[in-house]
C-alpha positions in Angstrom: -9.5 -25.1 -83.8 -13.0 -23.9 -84.8 -13.9 -20.3 -84.1 -17.7 -20.1 -83.6 -17.7 -16.3 -83.8 -15.8 -16.3 -87.1 -18.1 -18.9 -88.7 -21.1 -16.9 -87.6 -19.7 -13.8 -89.2 -18.9 -15.6 -92.5 -22.3 -17.3 -92.6 -23.9 -13.8 -92.2 -22.0 -12.3 -95.2 -23.5 -15.0 -97.5 -27.0 -15.0 -95.9 -30.1 -13.9 -97.7 -30.6 -11.1 -95.1 -27.2 -9.5 -95.8 -27.2 -10.0 -99.6 -30.6 -8.4 -100.0 -29.0 -5.1 -98.9 -25.3 -5.5 -99.7 -25.0 -4.1 -103.2 -21.2 -4.4 -103.3 -21.1 -8.1 -102.4 -23.9 -8.9 -104.8 -22.0 -7.3 -107.6 -19.0 -9.6 -106.9 -21.2 -12.8 -106.7 -23.5 -12.1 -109.7 -27.2 -11.5 -110.0 -28.2 -14.9 -108.4 -25.3 -14.7 -105.9 -23.9 -18.1 -106.8 -20.6 -16.8 -108.3 -17.2 -17.5 -106.7 -15.3 -14.8 -104.8 -11.7 -15.2 -103.6 -11.5 -16.2 -99.9 -8.7 -13.7 -99.6 -11.2 -10.9 -100.2 -13.6 -12.2 -97.6 -10.6 -12.5 -95.1 -9.9 -8.8 -95.7 -13.3 -7.6 -94.5 -13.0 -5.4 -91.4 -15.1 -7.6 -89.1 -13.2 -10.7 -90.1 -9.9 -8.9 -89.5 -11.1 -8.0 -86.0 -11.4 -11.8 -85.4 -8.3 -13.1 -87.2 -5.7 -12.1 -89.7 -5.0 -15.8 -90.7 -6.3 -16.7 -94.1 -6.0 -20.4 -93.5 -8.3 -20.1 -90.5 -10.9 -18.2 -92.6 -10.7 -20.9 -95.4 -11.2 -23.7 -92.9 -14.2 -21.9 -91.4 -15.8 -21.4 -94.8 -15.4 -25.1 -95.5 -17.4 -26.0 -92.4 -20.4 -23.9 -93.5 -22.8 -26.3 -95.3 -24.5 -23.6 -97.3 -21.2 -22.7 -99.0 -18.9 -24.4 -101.5 -15.1 -23.8 -101.4 -12.7 -24.7 -104.2 -9.0 -24.4 -104.5 -6.9 -23.9 -107.7 -3.6 -25.5 -108.5 -1.8 -22.8 -106.6 -3.8 -23.5 -103.4 -5.8 -20.2 -103.7 -9.3 -20.7 -102.4 -12.6 -19.2 -103.7 -16.1 -19.6 -102.2 -19.7 -19.3 -103.3 -23.3 -20.0 -102.2 -24.7 -23.3 -103.2 -28.2 -21.8 -103.8 -29.4 -18.8 -105.7 -30.6 -15.7 -103.8 -34.4 -15.7 -103.6 -36.3 -12.4 -104.3 -36.3 -9.9 -101.6 -39.6 -10.0 -99.6 -39.6 -6.4 -98.4 -37.3 -3.4 -98.3 -34.5 -3.4 -95.8 -33.0 -0.4 -94.2 -30.1 -1.9 -92.4 -26.5 -1.1 -93.4 -24.5 -3.5 -95.6 -21.5 -5.4 -94.7 -19.0 -3.2 -96.5 -18.0 -0.7 -93.9 -17.3 2.8 -94.8 -13.7 3.8 -94.3 -12.2 7.2 -93.9 -14.6 10.1 -93.3 -13.7 13.7 -92.8 -10.1 14.0 -93.9 -9.5 17.2 -92.0 -6.9 16.8 -89.2 -7.5 18.7 -86.0 -4.3 19.9 -84.4 -4.7 19.0 -80.7 -2.5 18.8 -77.7 -0.4 15.7 -77.5 -1.8 14.7 -74.1 -5.0 15.0 -72.2 -5.5 18.4 -70.5 -7.9 19.6 -67.8 -10.9 21.7 -68.8 -9.7 24.5 -66.5 -6.6 25.3 -64.5 -6.4 23.7 -61.0 -6.7 25.9 -58.0 -3.4 27.1 -56.7 -3.7 26.0 -53.1 -6.4 23.7 -51.8 -7.6 24.6 -48.3 -6.8 22.5 -45.3 -10.2 20.8 -45.3 -9.7 19.6 -48.9 -6.3 18.2 -48.0 -7.7 16.0 -45.3 -8.0 12.3 -46.2 -11.4 10.7 -45.7 -11.5 8.1 -42.9 -9.9 4.9 -44.0 -7.9 6.4 -46.9 -4.3 7.6 -47.2 -2.8 10.3 -49.3 -1.4 8.4 -52.3 1.8 9.8 -53.8 1.5 10.8 -57.5 3.9 9.5 -60.1 6.4 12.1 -61.3 4.6 12.8 -64.6 1.2 13.3 -63.0 2.7 15.6 -60.3 4.3 17.9 -62.9 1.1 18.0 -65.0 -0.8 19.0 -61.9 1.8 21.8 -61.2 1.5 22.9 -64.8 -2.3 23.1 -64.4 -1.9 25.3 -61.4 0.3 27.6 -63.6 -2.5 27.9 -66.2 -2.2 24.8 -68.4 -5.7 23.7 -69.5 -7.7 22.9 -72.7 -8.1 26.6 -73.5 -4.3 27.3 -73.3 -2.7 24.0 -74.3 -1.7 25.3 -77.7 0.4 28.0 -76.0 2.3 25.4 -73.9 5.0 22.9 -74.7 4.5 19.6 -72.8 7.9 18.0 -72.9 7.2 16.3 -69.6 4.6 13.7 -70.2 5.6 10.5 -71.9 3.1 10.5 -74.8 3.9 10.1 -78.5 2.3 12.5 -80.9 -0.8 11.0 -82.6 -0.9 13.4 -85.6 -1.3 11.8 -89.1 1.7 11.6 -91.4 0.2 14.2 -93.8 0.7 16.8 -91.0 4.4 15.9 -90.3 7.2 18.4 -91.2 7.8 18.9 -95.0 11.3 17.3 -95.0 9.9 14.2 -93.2 7.2 13.8 -95.8 9.7 14.2 -98.6 11.7 11.4 -97.0 8.6 9.2 -96.8 8.0 9.8 -100.5 11.6 8.7 -101.3 11.0 5.5 -99.3 7.8 4.9 -101.3 9.7 5.3 -104.5 12.4 2.8 -103.3 9.7 0.3 -102.4 10.2 0.5 -98.6 6.7 1.9 -98.1 3.5 1.4 -99.9 2.1 4.8 -99.0 3.3 8.1 -97.4 0.2 8.0 -95.2 1.0 4.8 -93.4 -0.2 1.2 -93.5 -3.1 1.4 -91.1 -5.5 3.8 -89.4 -8.1 3.0 -86.8 -11.0 5.3 -87.4 -13.8 3.7 -85.5 -14.5 1.0 -82.8 -17.4 -1.2 -83.7 -19.8 -2.0 -80.8 -22.5 -4.6 -81.3 -24.3 -7.4 -79.6 -21.3 -9.7 -80.3 -18.8 -7.7 -78.3 -20.8 -6.2 -75.4 -20.3 -9.2 -73.2 -17.3 -9.9 -70.9 -13.9 -10.6 -72.5 -11.7 -13.4 -71.2 -9.7 -12.0 -68.3 -6.5 -12.5 -70.2 -8.0 -11.0 -73.4 -9.8 -12.0 -76.5 -8.3 -15.0 -78.3 -8.2 -13.3 -81.7 -6.0 -10.5 -80.4 -3.9 -12.9 -78.3 -3.3 -15.0 -81.5 -2.4 -11.9 -83.4 0.2 -10.8 -80.8 1.8 -14.3 -80.8 1.9 -14.4 -84.6 3.6 -10.9 -84.6 6.4 -12.0 -82.2 6.9 -15.3 -84.1 7.2 -13.7 -87.5 9.4 -10.7 -86.4 11.6 -12.4 -83.9 11.4 -16.2 -84.0 11.5 -17.3 -87.6 13.2 -20.7 -87.9 12.9 -21.5 -84.2 11.2 -24.7 -83.0 9.6 -23.1 -79.9 7.0 -20.6 -80.9 4.6 -18.4 -78.9 0.9 -19.2 -79.0 -2.2 -17.4 -77.7 -1.7 -19.1 -74.4 1.6 -17.2 -74.0 -0.2 -13.8 -74.2 -2.3 -11.8 -71.8 -4.0 -8.6 -73.0 -4.3 -5.9 -70.4 -5.6 -2.3 -70.1 -2.3 -0.5 -70.2 1.4 -1.0 -69.2 1.0 -0.1 -65.6 -1.8 -2.6 -65.2 0.4 -5.3 -66.8 3.0 -4.5 -64.1 0.4 -4.5 -61.4 -0.8 -8.0 -62.4 2.7 -9.3 -62.6 3.6 -8.0 -59.1 0.4 -9.4 -57.7 1.3 -12.8 -59.1 4.8 -12.8 -57.6 5.8 -14.9 -54.6 8.0 -13.7 -51.7 10.9 -12.4 -53.8 13.9 -10.2 -53.9 13.3 -8.0 -56.9 16.1 -6.0 -58.4 15.5 -2.8 -60.2 17.9 -0.2 -61.7 18.4 3.4 -61.0 17.4 5.5 -62.8 14.2 3.9 -64.2 10.5 4.4 -64.9 9.0 6.7 -62.2 5.8 4.5 -61.7 7.9 1.6 -60.5 8.4 3.3 -57.1 4.8 3.4 -55.8 3.9 0.2 -57.5 6.6 -1.9 -55.8 5.9 -0.4 -52.4 2.3 -1.8 -52.5 3.2 -5.5 -52.6 4.5 -6.7 -49.2 5.7 -10.0 -50.7 8.2 -8.0 -52.8 11.5 -6.9 -51.3 12.7 -4.4 -53.9 16.5 -3.9 -54.1 17.9 -0.9 -56.1 20.9 -1.3 -58.3 22.4 2.1 -59.1 23.9 2.6 -62.6 27.0 4.8 -62.9 26.7 7.7 -65.4 30.4 7.2 -66.0 29.6 3.8 -67.4 26.8 5.2 -69.7 24.1 4.1 -67.2 24.8 0.5 -68.1 26.0 -2.7 -66.2 28.5 -5.3 -67.4 27.5 -8.9 -67.7 29.9 -9.8 -64.9 28.3 -7.2 -62.6 24.8 -8.4 -63.6 25.5 -12.0 -62.6 27.1 -10.8 -59.4 24.0 -8.7 -58.5 21.6 -11.6 -59.2 23.6 -14.2 -57.3 24.9 -12.0 -54.5 21.6 -10.4 -53.7 19.5 -13.5 -54.2 17.3 -12.0 -56.8 14.4 -14.0 -58.1 13.1 -11.2 -60.4 14.9 -8.4 -62.3 12.7 -5.5 -63.6 13.8 -3.0 -66.1 12.7 -0.9 -69.1 14.5 -1.6 -72.3 15.1 0.9 -74.0 15.4 2.6 -70.6 13.0 5.4 -69.6 14.5 8.0 -68.8 18.1 7.5 -70.1 17.3 6.1 -73.5 20.1 3.5 -73.1 19.6 0.2 -74.9 20.5 -3.5 -74.4 20.5 -5.2 -77.7 22.1 -7.9 -79.9 24.6 -10.2 -78.3 24.4 -8.3 -75.0 20.7 -8.9 -74.8 21.2 -12.5 -75.8 23.6 -12.9 -72.8 21.1 -11.3 -70.4 18.6 -14.0 -71.4 21.3 -16.7 -71.0 22.2 -15.4 -67.5 18.5 -15.3 -66.6 18.2 -19.0 -67.6 21.3 -20.0 -65.8 20.5 -18.2 -62.5 16.7 -18.9 -62.7 16.1 -15.2 -62.2 12.9 -14.0 -64.0 13.7 -11.2 -66.3 10.8 -8.8 -66.6 11.4 -6.5 -69.6 9.3 -3.4 -70.1 9.7 -3.1 -73.9 7.1 -0.5 -74.5 9.6 1.6 -76.5 10.8 -1.4 -78.5 10.6 0.3 -81.9 11.9 3.7 -81.0 15.5 2.6 -81.9 18.3 4.8 -83.2 21.3 2.4 -83.4 22.6 0.6 -86.4 23.9 -2.7 -85.0 20.9 -4.6 -83.9 18.9 -7.4 -85.5 16.3 -8.0 -86.9 16.8 -5.0 -89.1 17.4 -3.7 -92.6 18.7 -0.3 -93.7 15.4 1.5 -92.9 14.0 -0.1 -89.7 15.1 -1.5 -86.4 13.4 -3.4 -83.5 14.6 -4.9 -80.3 13.0 -7.6 -78.1 14.2 -10.3 -75.8 11.8 -12.6 -77.6 14.5 -13.0 -80.2 16.7 -14.8 -77.7 14.3 -17.0 -75.8 15.1 -20.7 -76.3 11.9 -22.2 -74.9 8.9 -20.0 -74.7 7.4 -22.0 -71.8 10.6 -22.6 -69.8 12.8 -19.5 -70.2 12.2 -17.0 -67.3 11.7 -14.1 -69.7 8.6 -11.9 -69.4 7.9 -9.2 -72.0 5.6 -6.2 -71.8 4.6 -4.1 -74.8 1.5 -2.6 -76.4 -0.2 -0.1 -78.6 0.5 2.8 -76.2 3.9 4.0 -77.6 5.0 2.1 -80.7 1.6 2.2 -82.3 1.1 5.8 -81.1 -2.3 4.9 -79.7 -2.1 5.6 -75.9 -5.8 6.3 -75.5 -6.8 2.8 -76.5 -5.2 1.3 -73.3 -4.2 -1.9 -75.0 -1.0 -3.6 -73.9 0.1 -7.2 -73.5 2.3 -9.6 -71.5 4.2 -12.3 -73.4 5.5 -15.0 -71.1 5.6 -18.7 -70.3 2.1 -20.2 -70.0 2.4 -20.6 -66.3 3.0 -16.9 -65.8 0.0 -16.0 -68.1 -2.2 -18.3 -66.0 -1.0 -16.5 -62.9 -1.6 -13.0 -64.2 -5.0 -14.1 -65.4 -5.9 -15.3 -61.9 -4.6 -11.9 -60.6 -6.7 -10.1 -63.2 -9.8 -11.9 -62.2 -10.0 -9.8 -59.0 -7.9 -6.8 -60.0 -9.5 -5.6 -63.2 -11.6 -8.3 -64.9 -10.0 -7.9 -68.4 -9.9 -5.2 -71.0 -12.6 -3.8 -73.3 -13.8 -6.4 -75.8 -14.8 -3.9 -78.6 -11.4 -2.2 -78.4 -9.6 -5.5 -78.5 -11.4 -6.8 -81.6 -10.9 -3.6 -83.5 -7.1 -3.8 -82.8 -6.5 -7.2 -84.4 -5.6 -5.8 -87.9 -3.0 -3.5 -86.3 -0.7 -6.5 -85.5 -0.1 -7.5 -89.1 3.7 -7.9 -89.2 4.1 -6.4 -92.7 2.2 -3.3 -91.7 4.0 -3.0 -88.4 7.3 -2.9 -90.2 6.1 -0.1 -92.5 4.8 1.8 -89.5 8.2 1.3 -87.8 10.0 2.8 -90.8 7.8 5.9 -90.6 8.1 6.1 -86.8 11.9 6.1 -86.9 12.1 8.6 -89.7 10.0 11.0 -87.7 11.5 10.5 -84.2 15.1 10.4 -85.4 14.5 13.8 -86.9 13.1 15.2 -83.7 15.9 13.5 -81.6 18.7 15.0 -83.7 17.1 18.5 -83.7 16.7 18.3 -79.9 20.3 17.2 -79.3 21.7 20.1 -81.4 19.6 22.7 -79.6 20.4 21.4 -76.2 24.1 21.5 -77.0 23.8 25.1 -78.1 22.1 26.0 -74.8 24.9 24.4 -72.7 22.8 21.5 -71.5 24.8 18.3 -71.4 23.5 15.0 -72.8 26.5 12.9 -72.1 24.9 9.8 -73.5 22.5 10.5 -76.4 19.4 8.2 -76.4 19.7 5.0 -78.3 16.0 4.4 -77.9 12.7 5.8 -76.5 11.8 9.5 -77.1 13.5 11.0 -74.1 16.7 12.9 -73.4 18.3 12.5 -70.0 19.9 15.9 -69.5 22.6 17.1 -67.0 21.9 20.7 -66.1 24.6 21.0 -63.5 26.5 23.5 -65.7 23.7 26.0 -65.9 23.6 29.1 -63.6 21.7 28.7 -60.4 18.8 28.1 -59.7 18.6 26.4 -63.1 21.3 23.8 -62.2 18.8 22.1 -59.9 16.0 20.1 -61.4 13.3 21.9 -59.3 14.7 25.4 -60.0 14.8 24.6 -63.7 11.3 23.1 -63.6 9.7 26.1 -61.8 11.4 28.7 -64.1 10.2 26.8 -67.2 6.6 26.8 -66.0 6.8 30.6 -66.2 7.5 30.2 -69.9 4.8 27.6 -70.4 7.2 24.7 -70.8 6.9 21.4 -68.9 9.7 19.0 -68.2 10.1 16.2 -65.6 12.6 16.7 -62.7 15.2 13.9 -62.5 14.5 13.0 -58.9 11.3 11.2 -59.9 13.4 8.5 -61.6 15.3 7.7 -58.4 13.0 4.7 -57.9 12.6 4.5 -54.1 9.7 2.3 -53.0 8.3 3.3 -49.6 10.8 6.2 -49.5 13.2 3.9 -47.5 16.2 6.0 -48.6 16.3 9.5 -47.1 18.4 11.0 -49.8 17.7 11.7 -53.5 19.9 11.3 -56.6 19.6 13.0 -60.0 18.7 16.4 -58.7 20.9 17.9 -61.4 19.1 15.9 -64.2 15.8 16.5 -66.1 14.0 14.3 -68.6 12.9 16.0 -71.8 10.4 14.2 -74.0 10.4 14.7 -77.8 7.2 12.7 -78.0 5.1 15.7 -79.0 4.9 17.2 -82.5 8.0 18.9 -83.9 6.3 22.3 -83.5 5.6 21.7 -79.9 9.2 20.5 -79.3 10.5 23.6 -81.1 8.2 25.9 -79.0 9.5 24.2 -75.8 13.1 24.7 -76.7 12.5 28.3 -77.5 11.0 28.8 -74.0 14.0 27.0 -72.5 16.4 29.3 -74.4 14.7 32.4 -73.0 14.9 31.1 -69.4 18.6 30.3 -69.7 19.4 33.6 -71.4 17.5 35.6 -68.8 19.2 33.9 -65.9 22.7 34.4 -67.5 21.9 38.1 -67.8 20.9 38.3 -64.2 24.1 36.6 -63.2 26.2 39.2 -65.1 24.6 42.2 -63.3 26.6 43.4 -60.3 24.9 43.0 -56.9 24.9 46.8 -56.2 23.2 47.4 -59.6 20.5 44.8 -58.7 19.8 46.8 -55.5 19.8 50.3 -56.9 16.6 52.3 -57.3 
C-alpha cells in the first residue's frame, strides 16, 4: 500500500532544495549528487522512522519516485540515487538540513518522579468553594489523586518535592541510565560485554517532538497509521512468530492514555454483566459507575490463595454470573500477582469457549520478575495474552498497553488497544465523540520506539533496575515488621499487610496520616476495593497499603527511612506506661 506522506518525505530528501543546503547528504552522494546511497541509510533518517520502520516499504516508495533510480545487489540490498545532476545553487539558503541534530545538553536534571503543584494546596476550602456549580456534581477522585491532594495540603509542592518520597503515585522513574545506582550500571556494563546490550545508556531516547505543517492537522480517530503498523509489528515479532493469524494496523487503536482506552472500551460495550476482581486498579471504580449499560460484578480474591483464582473457579464465575466481559490488570495493580504461561493460555481458551470478552490491562507487561514465562531468555521476560490468541479477529481478547509504564514515558500519553477489527471500529466510533484522537506530532515521533530489537534491550535494562529496587524494598519491609505475604511477580508495587503494626499504624488511614508527617506518601488499600457507585457499604483492605517502587532508588530509600522513623516512634509510645504519659 502506497504511503503518500512517505513518498513526499523521500522525494524531498533528494530534491534540489534540500541538497543545496544538506552538506552531509551531498557528501554521501558526491559532488553532482548522482552517486548511490544505501536505502537502509535513508530508512534510518528520523523523519522516515516517524512514518515507518519497515525497510521494504521505504524501498517500494523509492522505486515509485520517477526522479530516482533504485538498484539491488545479489543479496537483495537496495541502493538509490538521483537520475540527474544537482544544478548550481541559485541563491543562499538559510533553512536547516535534513540531518537532524541529536542529543544536546547531556546534563541530567534530577527532578521529582511525578508532577507536583507549584504551591501547597490550602488546608480547608471554605463552604462556598465546596459548593458545586448548578448542573454539576462532586466527582470522586481516584485513590492516587486523593492522596496527592492530601500530600499537597501537608506541604508537598515543587519547592519541597526533593524532601518528599512519593511512594504513592504509580509513575516510573524517567531518569537516564547514567544516573542509576553504581551497582546497576556495573551490571549493565557486564551485559554489554556479554552481547546482551549494545550500550549501557539504552537503545533509544526521545529528545524532541517535531512539529511541522505535515502533522498539525487532525490524526485519524484511532491513531496515525504509521504508529498503528509499528504496534502490530511489535506484537507479531515478539509474541506471534510462526502463527498464521497476525495483527495488522486495523487491529490497533492509539489513544491518549490507558484510562482513555478503558473509557472508549466501556463506551462501546453493550448491556453487559462485567466481572472485575478485588483488589484491582483504583480507577476502575468511578469509570465503571458512569456507564449505565454496564452491570459491574465484583469477584473477590482470597489472600489465602495468593489473590488468584483457579481455572475451575474462573469458568464458574463467567458461566454462573452470565459475564459477557471480564476486566483485569495483568500483572495486577496493586498486588503484583501475575497470570502467565500455560495458565494465561487457558484463560484465553476459556474466553473463547464461553464467548466472554477478556479485557486485559497489560500496562505493566514488561515489569516481570518470574523465571518461568515465555517468550524469554536468561535476561528478559515479557507477558501478553497476544501470545495465546488463535485468531486475531475472532478471539474475544482485548489488550491495553502503552508507553506510560514499560517505556517510562508517562507524559507522552500514548497508549493502545489491540483487539479484533470489530472492536477497534467500535472504539473508533466512541472516540469520534469522546476525544477525537491523540496528538499527531507525538504519535509520529514515537514510531521508532516500537522497534522490537530495541524494546528487548530496554526490557533488559528495565528489569535489572526494578528487580534491584524490588528486592531492596522487600528486605527493608521485612526488617520493619511489614508483611508482604505474596511478593510481587510483576508491576512496581508491593501490597503490604500492616495489621501487625502498633495502632494506629495497623490501619491504612492511620499509617497514611502518620507518614505524611515524615513527608512520605503511600496509597491506602481501601482505594483498591473497586466499588462502582459505592453500592457496597463496607470496605475491605483497610489493613493494607500499596507502596510504589516506581521512583528513583534514592527516593525509595528516603521513603523507607521515613517509614522506619514512624514505626519506631510509635513503638516507643506503646512502651511508655499510661501514667508516665500523663505526668507533668
